[in-house]
C-alpha angles and dihedrals in degrees: 000000000000125000110222123177126189127207125179148221094049091306127281093308097066101026096115114172092013106091095158091054091044093054092048089047094052090052095050091048091050092047091052092051091046092052091048089052088057092050092254124135116258139140125180114205113197098195126202119224114301121223095241131104116236133152091279098044108034091092095048101089092122092046090049089052093048092050091050090050089053091053099262106105120185115272119249113236094245093049090049094053090047089053089051092056089044092052093049090051096046099078092222127132100221130024137170111217107193141130117257125196101206097187089054090051093045090055090067108029095159095055098053125126109247088246091064103041096091091057092066115073113232100185092233095307127120106238111222124204108277112239114241111262112265094011102159105123093184092054089046093052091045090053094047095045092071094052131088120252091261094048090046092054090044090053093048091047089056090048092051093045092047094052092042088055091049094051091049094045096246121147098242151346091275089073092066113077111220097224100032116106117257091229090052092055095052107278119148134174093281097047088043092060089044092056091045091050091050093051092045088057098045097042101034089228126130101232123188121260087235090058100127092043091052093045102025102186134045091248093055092043092051091053090049091051091049092053092044093052100037109014127221117334114253114247116246087239094053108107096170095109096041119120123235091256092050090053094050090049089054091047092048091048091053093048092054091048090056096043 
């Protein structure tokens, strides 16, 4: 008899947002290793997502698309069964049978999970984290400084929508509705952190890890970024920052109006 254990969601290493599954997977992996150390049969297979609709997966179309965009497409049934046989024959305690799209991984070497980096050939070079496109906070602030409040917020909304689209694997900012909730369009804990890290880099701010939960739409997040970068707009009646000459000009103008 052979002792086979199945874990899910790509095993504990890639189970972002599924802490309960991750804990169970770690236990199964450890149990298999322990049994092997005692000379007992055991193999833990931490499967990636299968390309088959079931009660648990039929509503995961967006998740399947996101995983494919990250280089981890769903496993075809025939391939999954072949990997099962290969896992049993391997003699190893813990394996991760999943499909890997190497060209997709190679397209973003600086953004890879540590578990996946060895799958992308680097030709002897150390791959450093790729800087987010357009990540010059000083240039961004300088560009926004000359704009009106409305134009600033519009520009920041475009910025948020563009990076949200990139994180979710969409073609452009127009695919992200300004008022629709981030969670409704496919964000999870992993992609939420990726968006926050991108915005940290391009704005130079230190934004909270809970950013998209505190400001749950692109429009709300753009307003938060404007206030973070520029503060509250001064009221037209606020004279606290006016110079002496400006105050005398205001008084002279008022005197002329009453003359």
